[in-house]
N, C-alpha and C positions, 0 to 999 in steps of 0.2 A: 692357614695364614691368609685370610681374606684380603688383606691390604698389600699383598705382594705385588710388585710392579716390575716390569722389565723395560729397559731402555732400548733404543734403536740398536745400540752396540750389542746388547744382550741378545736381541733378536737375530742379529747377524751371526753371532757366535753359535746360536742354536741351529741356524741354517747350516753353518759349517759342520756342526756336529752330525746333523742328519746326512750331509753329503759324505762324511767319513763313513757312516754306516752304509750308504749306498755304494761306496767304493769296495765294500766287502762282498759284493755280488749277492744280495739277498734274493729270495724268491720274488717272482714278478709281482705277486699280490702285495707283498710287504714293501717292495720298492714303490708301488703306486701309493701306498699309505704314507710313506715318507715324503713323496712329492706333494701330496695333498697337505700334509702337515707343514711342509716348507711354505706352501702358498698361504696357508692360514697365518703362519707367523709373519710372513712378509706383508700381509694385509692388516696386521695388528689385531687379529682375532682375539677377543678378550679372555678366553678360557682354554686351559689345557687339562686333559684328563690324566689320571695317575699313570696309566700305561704310556701315554705320550711323554710324560716327564721322565719316566724310566728309560725310554728309548733315547731321549735327548741326553740323559746322563751317560748312557752307554757310549753315545757318540762323543761326548766330551771326554770320557775316559780314553777313547781312541785318539783324540787330539792330544791329550796329555801324554800318551805313550810315544807319540811322535816328537813332542816338545814339552818335557816335564817342567820347564821353567816358565811356561805361559801363565802368568799370574792372573790374567783376566779370565781365562778358561777355568782355572782352579777356583777362583772366587765364585763364578757362576755355578760351577758344579757343586760347591758347598751350599750355596743358597738353594739350589734345586733339591739337593739331598735333604736339607732341612724341611722343605715342603713335604717330602715323602714321609717324614716322621709325624706330620700333622694329620689329624683325623679327617679334615676337609681341606682341599688344596686347589681351588681355582686360581688361575693367574690372570691378572689384568694388565694390558699394555699401558705404558705411560704416555 
């Protein structure tokens, strides 16, 4: 889905998702990768790789486990899952 774009609010939710993963005490090397990805999202870096999208989805699932009624998190999770089903999936910021 080459025309996929995310808003500032989507970016903030992705950063929250990565923070949720960091709260799970990942190994140091993985924590550094999450911090780097957070910085890229915060600076509106235009592309995310499949593995990065999968990690964000895991973080969104953790947020949904805390608050299953969070509609915005649910919608972003669905959109990102749709991307994972596509053969080529870079994301561009809006």
